[in-house]
All heavy atoms as TSV, in Angstrom:
chain	resi	resn	atom	element	x	y	z
A	1	MET	N	N	-3.176	2.557	10.517
A	1	MET	CA	C	-1.981	3.258	10.116
A	1	MET	C	C	-0.767	2.412	10.491
A	1	MET	O	O	-0.769	1.728	11.507
A	1	MET	CB	C	-1.892	4.611	10.813
A	1	MET	CG	C	-0.670	5.388	10.373
A	1	MET	SD	S	-0.507	6.970	11.196
A	1	MET	CE	C	0.627	6.517	12.469
A	2	ARG	N	N	0.224	2.507	9.625
A	2	ARG	CA	C	1.460	1.776	9.888
A	2	ARG	C	C	2.621	2.550	9.283
A	2	ARG	O	O	2.484	3.154	8.218
A	2	ARG	CB	C	1.360	0.388	9.271
A	2	ARG	CG	C	2.477	-0.502	9.687
A	2	ARG	CD	C	2.075	-1.941	9.523
A	2	ARG	NE	N	3.279	-2.679	9.214
A	2	ARG	CZ	C	3.324	-3.802	8.568
A	2	ARG	NH1	N	2.221	-4.345	8.124
A	2	ARG	NH2	N	4.456	-4.406	8.344
A	3	THR	N	N	3.748	2.539	9.960
A	3	THR	CA	C	4.949	3.200	9.472
A	3	THR	C	C	6.033	2.159	9.273
A	3	THR	O	O	6.243	1.297	10.134
A	3	THR	CB	C	5.429	4.262	10.488
A	3	THR	OG1	O	4.377	5.182	10.721
A	3	THR	CG2	C	6.633	5.015	9.967
A	4	VAL	N	N	6.723	2.244	8.120
A	4	VAL	CA	C	7.844	1.350	7.822
A	4	VAL	C	C	8.995	2.180	7.265
A	4	VAL	O	O	8.792	3.261	6.737
A	4	VAL	CB	C	7.469	0.231	6.820
A	4	VAL	CG1	C	6.504	-0.757	7.437
A	4	VAL	CG2	C	6.905	0.800	5.537
A	5	ARG	N	N	10.208	1.637	7.363
A	5	ARG	CA	C	11.396	2.306	6.842
A	5	ARG	C	C	12.019	1.417	5.770
A	5	ARG	O	O	12.241	0.233	5.999
A	5	ARG	CB	C	12.405	2.548	7.950
A	5	ARG	CG	C	13.656	3.296	7.486
A	5	ARG	CD	C	14.634	3.458	8.620
A	5	ARG	NE	N	14.020	4.169	9.713
A	5	ARG	CZ	C	14.420	5.350	10.176
A	5	ARG	NH1	N	15.441	5.946	9.641
A	5	ARG	NH2	N	13.795	5.913	11.175
A	6	ASP	N	N	12.300	2.011	4.602
A	6	ASP	CA	C	12.884	1.234	3.518
A	6	ASP	C	C	14.409	1.198	3.640
A	6	ASP	O	O	14.991	1.773	4.567
A	6	ASP	CB	C	12.420	1.734	2.142
A	6	ASP	CG	C	12.917	3.125	1.779
A	6	ASP	OD1	O	13.879	3.619	2.397
A	6	ASP	OD2	O	12.336	3.717	0.850
A	7	ALA	N	N	15.065	0.519	2.699
A	7	ALA	CA	C	16.518	0.338	2.731
A	7	ALA	C	C	17.281	1.653	2.606
A	7	ALA	O	O	18.426	1.759	3.055
A	7	ALA	CB	C	16.942	-0.621	1.620
A	8	ARG	N	N	16.655	2.664	2.009
A	8	ARG	CA	C	17.293	3.987	1.873
A	8	ARG	C	C	17.167	4.816	3.143
A	8	ARG	O	O	17.706	5.909	3.230
A	8	ARG	CB	C	16.663	4.766	0.723
A	8	ARG	CG	C	16.761	4.100	-0.627
A	8	ARG	CD	C	15.992	4.876	-1.674
A	8	ARG	NE	N	14.575	4.918	-1.287
A	8	ARG	CZ	C	13.635	5.560	-1.939
A	8	ARG	NH1	N	13.922	6.246	-3.018
A	8	ARG	NH2	N	12.379	5.527	-1.538
A	9	GLY	N	N	16.414	4.305	4.118
A	9	GLY	CA	C	16.180	5.039	5.352
A	9	GLY	C	C	14.973	5.948	5.294
A	9	GLY	O	O	14.744	6.744	6.202
A	10	THR	N	N	14.172	5.820	4.227
A	10	THR	CA	C	12.969	6.634	4.063
A	10	THR	C	C	11.829	6.042	4.881
A	10	THR	O	O	11.560	4.848	4.807
A	10	THR	CB	C	12.562	6.696	2.579
A	10	THR	OG1	O	13.652	7.242	1.830
A	10	THR	CG2	C	11.317	7.533	2.383
A	11	ASN	N	N	11.176	6.875	5.659
A	11	ASN	CA	C	10.005	6.453	6.429
A	11	ASN	C	C	8.763	6.595	5.569
A	11	ASN	O	O	8.545	7.639	4.950
A	11	ASN	CB	C	9.842	7.287	7.694
A	11	ASN	CG	C	10.892	6.962	8.717
A	11	ASN	OD1	O	11.221	5.813	8.950
A	11	ASN	ND2	N	11.431	7.989	9.340
A	12	TRP	N	N	7.936	5.559	5.560
A	12	TRP	CA	C	6.666	5.556	4.839
A	12	TRP	C	C	5.539	5.444	5.847
A	12	TRP	O	O	5.541	4.559	6.695
A	12	TRP	CB	C	6.598	4.353	3.891
A	12	TRP	CG	C	7.527	4.478	2.730
A	12	TRP	CD1	C	8.821	4.044	2.665
A	12	TRP	CD2	C	7.239	5.076	1.476
A	12	TRP	NE1	N	9.356	4.344	1.434
A	12	TRP	CE2	C	8.403	4.979	0.686
A	12	TRP	CE3	C	6.114	5.696	0.936
A	12	TRP	CZ2	C	8.464	5.466	-0.607
A	12	TRP	CZ3	C	6.173	6.170	-0.347
A	12	TRP	CH2	C	7.335	6.061	-1.106
A	13	ILE	N	N	4.579	6.354	5.750
A	13	ILE	CA	C	3.378	6.299	6.585
A	13	ILE	C	C	2.253	5.787	5.695
A	13	ILE	O	O	1.966	6.363	4.649
A	13	ILE	CB	C	3.034	7.688	7.152
A	13	ILE	CG1	C	4.181	8.179	8.031
A	13	ILE	CG2	C	1.720	7.631	7.938
A	13	ILE	CD1	C	4.046	9.622	8.463
A	14	CYS	N	N	1.641	4.676	6.099
A	14	CYS	CA	C	0.612	4.027	5.292
A	14	CYS	C	C	-0.737	4.084	6.019
A	14	CYS	O	O	-0.841	3.679	7.177
A	14	CYS	CB	C	0.992	2.573	5.017
A	14	CYS	SG	S	2.548	2.397	4.104
A	15	LEU	N	N	-1.735	4.581	5.289
A	15	LEU	CA	C	-3.094	4.710	5.819
A	15	LEU	C	C	-4.088	4.082	4.857
A	15	LEU	O	O	-4.008	4.320	3.642
A	15	LEU	CB	C	-3.465	6.186	5.989
A	15	LEU	CG	C	-2.643	6.998	6.970
A	15	LEU	CD1	C	-2.900	8.480	6.772
A	15	LEU	CD2	C	-2.993	6.594	8.380
A	16	GLU	N	N	-5.030	3.326	5.394
A	16	GLU	CA	C	-6.071	2.729	4.556
A	16	GLU	C	C	-7.037	3.813	4.087
A	16	GLU	O	O	-7.469	4.662	4.870
A	16	GLU	CB	C	-6.813	1.663	5.354
A	16	GLU	CG	C	-7.720	0.821	4.513
A	16	GLU	CD	C	-8.241	-0.390	5.256
A	16	GLU	OE1	O	-7.488	-1.013	6.035
A	16	GLU	OE2	O	-9.422	-0.721	5.045
A	17	LEU	N	N	-7.352	3.782	2.816
A	17	LEU	CA	C	-8.292	4.736	2.233
A	17	LEU	C	C	-9.722	4.228	2.424
A	17	LEU	O	O	-9.947	3.012	2.506
A	17	LEU	CB	C	-8.001	4.924	0.743
A	17	LEU	CG	C	-6.628	5.508	0.414
A	17	LEU	CD1	C	-6.389	5.485	-1.092
A	17	LEU	CD2	C	-6.508	6.919	0.951
A	18	PRO	N	N	-10.707	5.120	2.465
A	18	PRO	CA	C	-12.093	4.687	2.661
A	18	PRO	C	C	-12.650	3.897	1.473
A	18	PRO	O	O	-13.598	3.121	1.630
A	18	PRO	CB	C	-12.870	5.983	2.856
A	18	PRO	CG	C	-11.987	7.067	2.359
A	18	PRO	CD	C	-10.577	6.575	2.432
A	19	GLU	N	N	-12.059	4.089	0.284
A	19	GLU	CA	C	-12.492	3.332	-0.893
A	19	GLU	C	C	-11.342	3.254	-1.895
A	19	GLU	O	O	-10.382	4.022	-1.816
A	19	GLU	CB	C	-13.708	3.965	-1.549
A	19	GLU	CG	C	-13.502	5.374	-2.004
A	19	GLU	CD	C	-14.790	6.030	-2.500
A	19	GLU	OE1	O	-15.869	5.716	-1.977
A	19	GLU	OE2	O	-14.694	6.838	-3.420
A	20	VAL	N	N	-11.454	2.340	-2.825
A	20	VAL	CA	C	-10.448	2.189	-3.878
A	20	VAL	C	C	-10.585	3.374	-4.835
A	20	VAL	O	O	-11.691	3.673	-5.293
A	20	VAL	CB	C	-10.636	0.850	-4.623
A	20	VAL	CG1	C	-9.696	0.741	-5.804
A	20	VAL	CG2	C	-10.439	-0.323	-3.665
A	21	PRO	N	N	-9.469	4.068	-5.147
A	21	PRO	CA	C	-9.546	5.186	-6.087
A	21	PRO	C	C	-10.067	4.732	-7.451
A	21	PRO	O	O	-9.830	3.608	-7.883
A	21	PRO	CB	C	-8.098	5.656	-6.206
A	21	PRO	CG	C	-7.438	5.188	-4.953
A	21	PRO	CD	C	-8.126	3.900	-4.609
A	22	VAL	N	N	-10.771	5.623	-8.118
A	22	VAL	CA	C	-11.410	5.320	-9.404
A	22	VAL	C	C	-10.426	4.706	-10.387
A	22	VAL	O	O	-10.753	3.737	-11.072
A	22	VAL	CB	C	-12.053	6.599	-9.993
A	22	VAL	CG1	C	-12.546	6.380	-11.398
A	22	VAL	CG2	C	-13.166	7.087	-9.098
A	23	GLU	N	N	-9.210	5.241	-10.452
A	23	GLU	CA	C	-8.237	4.735	-11.423
A	23	GLU	C	C	-7.732	3.325	-11.112
A	23	GLU	O	O	-7.087	2.701	-11.944
A	23	GLU	CB	C	-7.055	5.703	-11.571
A	23	GLU	CG	C	-6.260	5.931	-10.318
A	23	GLU	CD	C	-6.782	7.053	-9.423
A	23	GLU	OE1	O	-7.868	7.601	-9.672
A	23	GLU	OE2	O	-6.083	7.371	-8.453
A	24	GLN	N	N	-8.055	2.785	-9.946
A	24	GLN	CA	C	-7.620	1.435	-9.590
A	24	GLN	C	C	-8.776	0.446	-9.432
A	24	GLN	O	O	-8.556	-0.706	-9.086
A	24	GLN	CB	C	-6.770	1.476	-8.329
A	24	GLN	CG	C	-5.446	2.170	-8.571
A	24	GLN	CD	C	-4.528	2.067	-7.387
A	24	GLN	OE1	O	-4.957	2.092	-6.250
A	24	GLN	NE2	N	-3.249	1.951	-7.666
A	25	VAL	N	N	-9.988	0.871	-9.697
A	25	VAL	CA	C	-11.155	-0.003	-9.544
A	25	VAL	C	C	-11.052	-1.226	-10.454
A	25	VAL	O	O	-11.326	-2.346	-10.029
A	25	VAL	CB	C	-12.470	0.778	-9.783
A	25	VAL	CG1	C	-13.660	-0.158	-9.903
A	25	VAL	CG2	C	-12.696	1.779	-8.664
A	26	ALA	N	N	-10.640	-1.036	-11.692
A	26	ALA	CA	C	-10.536	-2.163	-12.626
A	26	ALA	C	C	-9.533	-3.195	-12.117
A	26	ALA	O	O	-9.806	-4.402	-12.135
A	26	ALA	CB	C	-10.143	-1.678	-14.016
A	27	ALA	N	N	-8.382	-2.747	-11.652
A	27	ALA	CA	C	-7.373	-3.668	-11.118
A	27	ALA	C	C	-7.890	-4.374	-9.865
A	27	ALA	O	O	-7.685	-5.579	-9.693
A	27	ALA	CB	C	-6.085	-2.921	-10.817
A	28	ALA	N	N	-8.573	-3.641	-9.007
A	28	ALA	CA	C	-9.094	-4.220	-7.769
A	28	ALA	C	C	-10.156	-5.269	-8.036
A	28	ALA	O	O	-10.257	-6.259	-7.315
A	28	ALA	CB	C	-9.653	-3.122	-6.872
A	29	SER	N	N	-10.950	-5.068	-9.090
A	29	SER	CA	C	-12.034	-6.015	-9.375
A	29	SER	C	C	-11.524	-7.375	-9.829
A	29	SER	O	O	-12.258	-8.354	-9.774
A	29	SER	CB	C	-12.987	-5.434	-10.420
A	29	SER	OG	O	-12.340	-5.320	-11.665
A	30	SER	N	N	-10.271	-7.449	-10.249
A	30	SER	CA	C	-9.712	-8.727	-10.692
A	30	SER	C	C	-9.014	-9.486	-9.568
A	30	SER	O	O	-8.478	-10.564	-9.783
A	30	SER	CB	C	-8.727	-8.491	-11.847
A	30	SER	OG	O	-7.597	-7.783	-11.381
A	31	ILE	N	N	-9.012	-8.934	-8.359
A	31	ILE	CA	C	-8.335	-9.550	-7.211
A	31	ILE	C	C	-9.373	-10.114	-6.257
A	31	ILE	O	O	-10.354	-9.456	-5.925
A	31	ILE	CB	C	-7.460	-8.511	-6.481
A	31	ILE	CG1	C	-6.411	-7.926	-7.423
A	31	ILE	CG2	C	-6.800	-9.133	-5.257
A	31	ILE	CD1	C	-5.650	-6.751	-6.844
A	32	GLN	N	N	-9.162	-11.351	-5.838
A	32	GLN	CA	C	-10.037	-11.995	-4.854
A	32	GLN	C	C	-9.199	-12.485	-3.690
A	32	GLN	O	O	-8.143	-13.050	-3.893
A	32	GLN	CB	C	-10.785	-13.162	-5.484
A	32	GLN	CG	C	-11.808	-12.750	-6.509
A	32	GLN	CD	C	-12.890	-11.863	-5.930
A	32	GLN	OE1	O	-13.360	-12.081	-4.818
A	32	GLN	NE2	N	-13.267	-10.831	-6.670
A	33	PRO	N	N	-9.631	-12.275	-2.454
A	33	PRO	CA	C	-10.777	-11.476	-2.064
A	33	PRO	C	C	-10.552	-10.004	-2.418
A	33	PRO	O	O	-9.419	-9.577	-2.630
A	33	PRO	CB	C	-10.875	-11.679	-0.558
A	33	PRO	CG	C	-9.524	-12.091	-0.126
A	33	PRO	CD	C	-8.888	-12.780	-1.295
A	34	VAL	N	N	-11.620	-9.257	-2.442
A	34	VAL	CA	C	-11.568	-7.849	-2.826
A	34	VAL	C	C	-10.586	-7.107	-1.912
A	34	VAL	O	O	-10.676	-7.193	-0.690
A	34	VAL	CB	C	-12.971	-7.212	-2.739
A	34	VAL	CG1	C	-12.909	-5.730	-3.055
A	34	VAL	CG2	C	-13.925	-7.935	-3.667
A	35	PRO	N	N	-9.616	-6.402	-2.503
A	35	PRO	CA	C	-8.608	-5.711	-1.698
A	35	PRO	C	C	-9.087	-4.356	-1.179
A	35	PRO	O	O	-10.131	-3.852	-1.596
A	35	PRO	CB	C	-7.469	-5.508	-2.702
A	35	PRO	CG	C	-8.183	-5.315	-4.003
A	35	PRO	CD	C	-9.369	-6.257	-3.935
A	36	VAL	N	N	-8.283	-3.798	-0.296
A	36	VAL	CA	C	-8.476	-2.422	0.144
A	36	VAL	C	C	-7.334	-1.600	-0.444
A	36	VAL	O	O	-6.289	-2.139	-0.808
A	36	VAL	CB	C	-8.488	-2.295	1.688
A	36	VAL	CG1	C	-9.675	-3.030	2.272
A	36	VAL	CG2	C	-7.197	-2.778	2.295
A	37	ALA	N	N	-7.542	-0.298	-0.546
A	37	ALA	CA	C	-6.502	0.600	-1.038
A	37	ALA	C	C	-5.830	1.260	0.161
A	37	ALA	O	O	-6.488	1.664	1.123
A	37	ALA	CB	C	-7.100	1.650	-1.957
A	38	VAL	N	N	-4.510	1.350	0.068
A	38	VAL	CA	C	-3.720	1.971	1.125
A	38	VAL	C	C	-2.811	3.011	0.483
A	38	VAL	O	O	-2.153	2.726	-0.519
A	38	VAL	CB	C	-2.879	0.910	1.873
A	38	VAL	CG1	C	-1.942	1.562	2.882
A	38	VAL	CG2	C	-3.782	-0.100	2.570
A	39	GLU	N	N	-2.803	4.208	1.039
A	39	GLU	CA	C	-1.883	5.242	0.570
A	39	GLU	C	C	-0.662	5.248	1.468
A	39	GLU	O	O	-0.781	5.332	2.691
A	39	GLU	CB	C	-2.530	6.620	0.610
A	39	GLU	CG	C	-1.562	7.709	0.181
A	39	GLU	CD	C	-2.130	9.106	0.238
A	39	GLU	OE1	O	-3.367	9.254	0.165
A	39	GLU	OE2	O	-1.342	10.038	0.354
A	40	CYS	N	N	0.504	5.130	0.842
A	40	CYS	CA	C	1.763	5.200	1.571
A	40	CYS	C	C	2.503	6.442	1.099
A	40	CYS	O	O	2.685	6.639	-0.102
A	40	CYS	CB	C	2.591	3.946	1.329
A	40	CYS	SG	S	1.803	2.447	1.972
A	41	ASN	N	N	2.923	7.278	2.037
A	41	ASN	CA	C	3.501	8.570	1.710
A	41	ASN	C	C	4.801	8.747	2.486
A	41	ASN	O	O	4.851	8.503	3.689
A	41	ASN	CB	C	2.502	9.660	2.085
A	41	ASN	CG	C	2.833	10.984	1.479
A	41	ASN	OD1	O	3.970	11.449	1.537
A	41	ASN	ND2	N	1.824	11.610	0.900
A	42	SER	N	N	5.836	9.187	1.766
A	42	SER	CA	C	7.122	9.450	2.413
A	42	SER	C	C	7.363	10.938	2.601
A	42	SER	O	O	8.390	11.335	3.142
A	42	SER	CB	C	8.259	8.868	1.568
A	42	SER	OG	O	8.414	9.622	0.381
A	43	GLY	N	N	6.465	11.750	2.110
A	43	GLY	CA	C	6.666	13.184	2.097
A	43	GLY	C	C	7.161	13.643	0.737
A	43	GLY	O	O	6.796	14.698	0.266
A	44	ALA	N	N	7.974	12.817	0.089
A	44	ALA	CA	C	8.485	13.128	-1.246
A	44	ALA	C	C	7.815	12.273	-2.314
A	44	ALA	O	O	7.711	12.684	-3.460
A	44	ALA	CB	C	9.991	12.920	-1.300
A	45	GLU	N	N	7.386	11.077	-1.929
A	45	GLU	CA	C	6.753	10.150	-2.870
A	45	GLU	C	C	5.453	9.642	-2.270
A	45	GLU	O	O	5.288	9.598	-1.061
A	45	GLU	CB	C	7.671	8.959	-3.168
A	45	GLU	CG	C	8.953	9.326	-3.885
A	45	GLU	CD	C	9.822	8.117	-4.093
A	45	GLU	OE1	O	10.441	7.657	-3.113
A	45	GLU	OE2	O	9.870	7.633	-5.247
A	46	ARG	N	N	4.572	9.206	-3.177
A	46	ARG	CA	C	3.262	8.690	-2.759
A	46	ARG	C	C	2.942	7.465	-3.597
A	46	ARG	O	O	3.115	7.471	-4.813
A	46	ARG	CB	C	2.207	9.761	-2.987
A	46	ARG	CG	C	0.805	9.336	-2.707
A	46	ARG	CD	C	-0.125	10.534	-2.966
A	46	ARG	NE	N	-1.507	10.171	-2.827
A	46	ARG	CZ	C	-2.342	9.961	-3.828
A	46	ARG	NH1	N	-1.942	10.092	-5.066
A	46	ARG	NH2	N	-3.590	9.638	-3.606
A	47	ALA	N	N	2.466	6.409	-2.945
A	47	ALA	CA	C	2.058	5.196	-3.645
A	47	ALA	C	C	0.707	4.760	-3.105
A	47	ALA	O	O	0.458	4.813	-1.902
A	47	ALA	CB	C	3.081	4.088	-3.438
A	48	ILE	N	N	-0.162	4.337	-4.012
A	48	ILE	CA	C	-1.434	3.721	-3.630
A	48	ILE	C	C	-1.279	2.238	-3.940
A	48	ILE	O	O	-0.978	1.857	-5.072
A	48	ILE	CB	C	-2.618	4.289	-4.434
A	48	ILE	CG1	C	-2.701	5.798	-4.299
A	48	ILE	CG2	C	-3.919	3.601	-4.021
A	48	ILE	CD1	C	-3.298	6.320	-3.032
A	49	ILE	N	N	-1.457	1.399	-2.917
A	49	ILE	CA	C	-1.309	-0.038	-3.103
A	49	ILE	C	C	-2.628	-0.741	-2.809
A	49	ILE	O	O	-3.441	-0.244	-2.021
A	49	ILE	CB	C	-0.170	-0.611	-2.222
A	49	ILE	CG1	C	-0.408	-0.318	-0.733
A	49	ILE	CG2	C	1.181	-0.028	-2.667
A	49	ILE	CD1	C	0.604	-0.936	0.206
A	50	LEU	N	N	-2.836	-1.874	-3.460
A	50	LEU	CA	C	-4.014	-2.713	-3.223
A	50	LEU	C	C	-3.550	-3.938	-2.456
A	50	LEU	O	O	-2.674	-4.672	-2.916
A	50	LEU	CB	C	-4.660	-3.118	-4.548
A	50	LEU	CG	C	-5.158	-1.966	-5.414
A	50	LEU	CD1	C	-5.648	-2.488	-6.754
A	50	LEU	CD2	C	-6.259	-1.182	-4.706
A	51	VAL	N	N	-4.112	-4.137	-1.279
A	51	VAL	CA	C	-3.678	-5.226	-0.400
A	51	VAL	C	C	-4.885	-5.881	0.274
A	51	VAL	O	O	-5.995	-5.346	0.241
A	51	VAL	CB	C	-2.700	-4.705	0.676
A	51	VAL	CG1	C	-1.376	-4.265	0.059
A	51	VAL	CG2	C	-3.294	-3.547	1.457
A	52	ALA	N	N	-4.640	-7.006	0.904
A	52	ALA	CA	C	-5.701	-7.707	1.630
A	52	ALA	C	C	-6.178	-6.858	2.808
A	52	ALA	O	O	-5.439	-6.027	3.345
A	52	ALA	CB	C	-5.192	-9.051	2.124
A	53	ASP	N	N	-7.411	-7.082	3.206
A	53	ASP	CA	C	-8.059	-6.321	4.271
A	53	ASP	C	C	-7.265	-6.335	5.578
A	53	ASP	O	O	-7.278	-5.378	6.331
A	53	ASP	CB	C	-9.468	-6.877	4.489
A	53	ASP	CG	C	-10.279	-6.038	5.448
A	53	ASP	OD1	O	-10.190	-4.800	5.374
A	53	ASP	OD2	O	-11.016	-6.626	6.260
A	54	ASP	N	N	-6.542	-7.409	5.852
A	54	ASP	CA	C	-5.789	-7.528	7.106
A	54	ASP	C	C	-4.327	-7.106	6.954
A	54	ASP	O	O	-3.450	-7.514	7.700
A	54	ASP	CB	C	-5.878	-8.948	7.640
A	54	ASP	CG	C	-5.264	-9.977	6.703
A	54	ASP	OD1	O	-4.972	-9.642	5.531
A	54	ASP	OD2	O	-5.077	-11.125	7.144
A	55	TRP	N	N	-4.051	-6.225	5.988
A	55	TRP	CA	C	-2.690	-5.828	5.635
A	55	TRP	C	C	-1.866	-5.337	6.821
A	55	TRP	O	O	-0.682	-5.643	6.920
A	55	TRP	CB	C	-2.721	-4.743	4.553
A	55	TRP	CG	C	-3.268	-3.435	5.036
A	55	TRP	CD1	C	-4.583	-3.083	5.127
A	55	TRP	CD2	C	-2.527	-2.323	5.530
A	55	TRP	NE1	N	-4.708	-1.815	5.630
A	55	TRP	CE2	C	-3.456	-1.325	5.895
A	55	TRP	CE3	C	-1.174	-2.073	5.702
A	55	TRP	CZ2	C	-3.070	-0.099	6.414
A	55	TRP	CZ3	C	-0.791	-0.844	6.223
A	55	TRP	CH2	C	-1.728	0.121	6.571
A	56	ALA	N	N	-2.456	-4.586	7.719
A	56	ALA	CA	C	-1.697	-3.980	8.816
A	56	ALA	C	C	-1.081	-5.030	9.735
A	56	ALA	O	O	0.010	-4.837	10.256
A	56	ALA	CB	C	-2.576	-3.026	9.608
A	57	GLU	N	N	-1.773	-6.156	9.889
A	57	GLU	CA	C	-1.267	-7.220	10.750
A	57	GLU	C	C	-0.554	-8.310	9.955
A	57	GLU	O	O	0.392	-8.915	10.434
A	57	GLU	CB	C	-2.409	-7.874	11.540
A	57	GLU	CG	C	-3.138	-6.946	12.482
A	57	GLU	CD	C	-4.221	-6.131	11.784
A	57	GLU	OE1	O	-4.773	-6.579	10.750
A	57	GLU	OE2	O	-4.509	-5.020	12.256
A	58	ALA	N	N	-1.014	-8.568	8.739
A	58	ALA	CA	C	-0.539	-9.724	7.978
A	58	ALA	C	C	0.745	-9.479	7.185
A	58	ALA	O	O	1.540	-10.395	7.023
A	58	ALA	CB	C	-1.638	-10.208	7.037
A	59	LEU	N	N	0.946	-8.263	6.673
A	59	LEU	CA	C	2.133	-7.994	5.860
A	59	LEU	C	C	3.333	-7.687	6.744
A	59	LEU	O	O	3.255	-6.832	7.633
A	59	LEU	CB	C	1.904	-6.797	4.931
A	59	LEU	CG	C	1.089	-7.016	3.672
A	59	LEU	CD1	C	0.953	-5.696	2.906
A	59	LEU	CD2	C	1.713	-8.061	2.785
A	60	SER	N	N	4.436	-8.358	6.472
A	60	SER	CA	C	5.672	-8.016	7.173
A	60	SER	C	C	6.153	-6.660	6.671
A	60	SER	O	O	5.708	-6.180	5.621
A	60	SER	CB	C	6.744	-9.078	6.902
A	60	SER	OG	O	7.119	-9.044	5.530
A	61	ASP	N	N	7.073	-6.048	7.382
A	61	ASP	CA	C	7.632	-4.772	6.923
A	61	ASP	C	C	8.257	-4.937	5.541
A	61	ASP	O	O	8.066	-4.102	4.666
A	61	ASP	CB	C	8.680	-4.243	7.907
A	61	ASP	CG	C	8.075	-3.690	9.188
A	61	ASP	OD1	O	6.832	-3.604	9.287
A	61	ASP	OD2	O	8.856	-3.340	10.096
A	62	ALA	N	N	8.998	-6.026	5.344
A	62	ALA	CA	C	9.655	-6.266	4.057
A	62	ALA	C	C	8.638	-6.404	2.932
A	62	ALA	O	O	8.826	-5.854	1.846
A	62	ALA	CB	C	10.538	-7.510	4.139
A	63	ALA	N	N	7.549	-7.119	3.183
A	63	ALA	CA	C	6.515	-7.295	2.158
A	63	ALA	C	C	5.811	-5.974	1.857
A	63	ALA	O	O	5.491	-5.689	0.701
A	63	ALA	CB	C	5.506	-8.352	2.598
A	64	LEU	N	N	5.589	-5.157	2.874
A	64	LEU	CA	C	4.949	-3.864	2.663
A	64	LEU	C	C	5.862	-2.948	1.842
A	64	LEU	O	O	5.415	-2.321	0.882
A	64	LEU	CB	C	4.579	-3.224	4.001
A	64	LEU	CG	C	3.820	-1.902	3.952
A	64	LEU	CD1	C	2.560	-1.996	3.104
A	64	LEU	CD2	C	3.480	-1.447	5.363
A	65	ILE	N	N	7.142	-2.906	2.169
A	65	ILE	CA	C	8.106	-2.102	1.404
A	65	ILE	C	C	8.178	-2.592	-0.033
A	65	ILE	O	O	8.191	-1.793	-0.975
A	65	ILE	CB	C	9.494	-2.125	2.073
A	65	ILE	CG1	C	9.475	-1.370	3.394
A	65	ILE	CG2	C	10.573	-1.573	1.150
A	65	ILE	CD1	C	9.186	0.104	3.291
A	66	GLU	N	N	8.212	-3.894	-0.230
A	66	GLU	CA	C	8.264	-4.463	-1.578
A	66	GLU	C	C	7.027	-4.051	-2.390
A	66	GLU	O	O	7.131	-3.698	-3.562
A	66	GLU	CB	C	8.344	-5.981	-1.497
A	66	GLU	CG	C	8.497	-6.676	-2.818
A	66	GLU	CD	C	8.639	-8.174	-2.652
A	66	GLU	OE1	O	9.488	-8.609	-1.863
A	66	GLU	OE2	O	7.871	-8.906	-3.309
A	67	THR	N	N	5.872	-4.061	-1.763
A	67	THR	CA	C	4.635	-3.668	-2.438
A	67	THR	C	C	4.650	-2.179	-2.793
A	67	THR	O	O	4.228	-1.786	-3.883
A	67	THR	CB	C	3.418	-4.006	-1.547
A	67	THR	OG1	O	3.469	-5.396	-1.198
A	67	THR	CG2	C	2.111	-3.718	-2.257
A	68	ILE	N	N	5.148	-1.356	-1.888
A	68	ILE	CA	C	5.265	0.078	-2.164
A	68	ILE	C	C	6.210	0.310	-3.344
A	68	ILE	O	O	5.889	1.055	-4.274
A	68	ILE	CB	C	5.771	0.839	-0.916
A	68	ILE	CG1	C	4.737	0.789	0.209
A	68	ILE	CG2	C	6.131	2.287	-1.276
A	68	ILE	CD1	C	5.277	1.222	1.555
A	69	GLU	N	N	7.371	-0.328	-3.308
A	69	GLU	CA	C	8.354	-0.142	-4.373
A	69	GLU	C	C	7.816	-0.605	-5.723
A	69	GLU	O	O	8.067	0.029	-6.747
A	69	GLU	CB	C	9.653	-0.860	-4.017
A	69	GLU	CG	C	10.388	-0.163	-2.872
A	69	GLU	CD	C	11.591	-0.918	-2.354
A	69	GLU	OE1	O	11.769	-2.116	-2.691
A	69	GLU	OE2	O	12.361	-0.306	-1.587
A	70	ALA	N	N	7.054	-1.684	-5.737
A	70	ALA	CA	C	6.457	-2.168	-6.989
A	70	ALA	C	C	5.458	-1.156	-7.530
A	70	ALA	O	O	5.378	-0.956	-8.752
A	70	ALA	CB	C	5.781	-3.517	-6.759
A	71	ALA	N	N	4.716	-0.497	-6.660
A	71	ALA	CA	C	3.730	0.499	-7.102
A	71	ALA	C	C	4.406	1.737	-7.680
A	71	ALA	O	O	3.832	2.423	-8.531
A	71	ALA	CB	C	2.830	0.892	-5.938
A	72	LEU	N	N	5.620	2.018	-7.256
A	72	LEU	CA	C	6.344	3.195	-7.738
A	72	LEU	C	C	7.012	2.985	-9.089
A	72	LEU	O	O	7.414	3.938	-9.728
A	72	LEU	CB	C	7.388	3.634	-6.698
A	72	LEU	CG	C	6.827	4.162	-5.374
A	72	LEU	CD1	C	7.961	4.383	-4.387
A	72	LEU	CD2	C	6.032	5.434	-5.596
A	73	ARG	N	N	7.140	1.735	-9.512
A	73	ARG	CA	C	7.794	1.442	-10.798
A	73	ARG	C	C	6.907	1.753	-11.957
A	73	ARG	O	O	5.772	1.787	-11.985
A	73	ARG	CB	C	8.191	-0.021	-10.883
A	73	ARG	CG	C	9.322	-0.345	-9.955
A	73	ARG	CD	C	9.798	-1.759	-10.155
A	73	ARG	NE	N	10.352	-2.200	-8.885
A	73	ARG	CZ	C	9.985	-3.287	-8.239
A	73	ARG	NH1	N	9.103	-4.100	-8.733
A	73	ARG	NH2	N	10.526	-3.592	-7.111
């Protein structure tokens, strides 16, 4: 689990999911190494992102926010 705050001051709580959701399996299969799915929730918005297995340690806060924002577009 990881919490980040975006430029609007919104807190996002991100948790790794046990498996990639069915609707994202096709996208995940084209990424190497195989990614994990992470749900990020602000209470008002929800994003499912596909990231590397070591996302919690490897992604900076800025990179995690950027990935969340891209998933919301």
